[in-house]
C-alpha positions in Angstrom: 3.3 39.1 0.5 -0.2 39.6 -0.5 -3.1 42.1 0.5 -5.4 39.1 1.4 -7.1 39.7 4.4 -5.1 37.7 7.8 -8.0 35.2 8.9 -8.5 34.3 4.8 -4.8 32.9 4.3 -5.5 31.5 8.4 -8.0 29.1 6.2 -6.5 29.0 3.2 -3.4 27.9 5.2 -5.0 25.4 7.4 -6.8 23.6 4.0 -2.6 22.7 3.1 -2.8 21.3 6.3 -5.0 19.1 5.8 -4.7 18.4 2.6 -0.8 17.3 3.4 -2.3 15.3 6.1 -4.5 13.1 3.6 -1.2 13.1 1.7 0.2 11.4 4.8 -2.7 9.0 5.5 -2.6 7.8 2.1 1.4 7.1 2.1 0.5 6.0 5.8 -1.6 3.2 3.5 0.1 1.9 1.3 3.3 1.3 3.1 0.7 -1.0 5.8 -1.2 -2.3 2.4 2.5 -3.3 0.8 4.1 -4.7 4.7 0.7 -6.6 4.5 0.6 -7.7 1.7 4.4 -9.0 1.3 3.9 -10.5 5.0 1.1 -12.9 3.4 2.8 -13.3 1.3 5.4 -15.2 3.1 2.9 -16.3 5.3 1.0 -18.6 2.4 4.1 -20.0 1.4 5.0 -21.5 4.1 1.5 -22.8 4.8 1.9 -24.5 1.4 5.2 -26.0 1.9 3.8 -27.3 5.7 0.6 -28.6 3.5 2.7 -30.9 0.7 5.7 -30.8 1.2 6.9 -28.9 -1.3 8.1 -25.7 -2.1 6.1 -23.9 -4.7 7.7 -22.1 -7.7 7.8 -18.8 -7.1 7.9 -16.2 -10.4 10.9 -14.0 -9.6 9.4 -10.8 -11.2 5.5 -11.2 -10.0 5.7 -12.3 -6.3 4.1 -10.3 -3.1 6.8 -9.3 -1.7 7.6 -7.8 -4.6 4.5 -5.9 -5.0 4.4 -5.4 -1.1 8.0 -3.9 -1.8 6.5 -1.1 -4.8 3.7 -0.7 -2.4 6.0 0.7 0.9 8.5 2.8 -2.1 5.7 3.7 -3.7 3.9 5.3 -0.5 7.3 6.7 0.4 7.5 8.3 -3.1 3.9 9.4 -1.4 4.7 10.9 1.6 8.0 13.4 -0.2 5.4 14.8 -2.6 3.2 16.1 -0.1 5.7 17.6 1.4 6.6 19.2 -1.6 3.4 20.0 -2.1 2.3 21.3 1.1 5.4 23.7 0.7 4.6 24.4 -2.8 1.5 25.9 -1.4 2.5 27.6 1.3 4.5 30.2 -1.0 1.4 30.4 -3.2 -0.7 31.4 -1.0 1.2 33.5 1.3 2.5 35.7 -2.4 -1.2 34.8 -3.7 -0.7 33.2 -6.9 -2.2 29.8 -6.5 -2.5 27.7 -9.1 -4.2 24.2 -8.6 -1.4 21.2 -10.2 -3.7 18.3 -11.3 -0.7 16.1 -12.9 0.2 15.5 -9.4 -3.6 14.3 -9.4 -3.0 12.2 -12.3 0.3 11.0 -11.3 -0.6 9.1 -7.5 -3.9 7.3 -9.5 -2.3 5.5 -12.4 0.2 4.4 -9.9 -2.4 3.1 -7.6 -4.5 1.4 -10.6 -1.4 0.5 -12.2 0.2 -1.5 -8.9 -3.8 -2.6 -7.7 -3.9 -4.7 -11.8 -1.2 -6.1 -10.6 -2.6 -7.4 -7.2 -5.5 -9.0 -9.0 -4.2 -12.7 -9.9 -3.2 -13.1 -6.2 -6.6 -12.3 -5.3 -7.9 -14.8 -8.8 -5.3 -16.9 -8.1 -5.7 -20.5 -6.5 -3.1 -23.1 -5.9 -4.4 -26.5 -5.6 -4.5 -28.0 -1.7 -4.4 -31.7 -1.3 -8.0 -32.4 0.2 -7.3 -33.8 3.5 -8.6 -33.7 6.4 -5.5 -31.1 8.9 -3.8 -33.9 11.2 -0.4 -32.1 13.4 2.2 -34.7 11.6 4.5 -36.8 14.0 1.6 -37.5 15.9 -0.6 -40.7 16.6 -4.6 -41.1 15.7 -6.4 -42.9 18.4 -8.8 -45.1 17.4 -10.7 -44.7 20.7 -12.3 -41.8 20.7 -14.4 -41.1 23.3 
């Protein structure tokens, strides 16, 4: 082991655990956003079908479902990387030879930025819906409004 005082090693391990919890929160957020994006895309498609009575064309490669699934998978990979990094730092603290690893930070940042850029078309895309008031189908509208 090393000659670092016990209280200093405890603080280092606690900091390592807090960092792991940050990885965990990040992965949960990515999974949650992925699920929300995928489901919201399905909701918008169903709403479009209800209002226009036409099935919209869907790009098989660039869809909200694919973006959502990518975020969920990336969230799962993030927690795996966080767990691996936690264990790696744990043993480095115990041996007294801690080395920062910036490569993981760059990889995570790049993937989140790429997935963020892929979500921009969904923010800018406006589907042309007919300009008609909402009405309940198959119900006659009364001319005598009291």
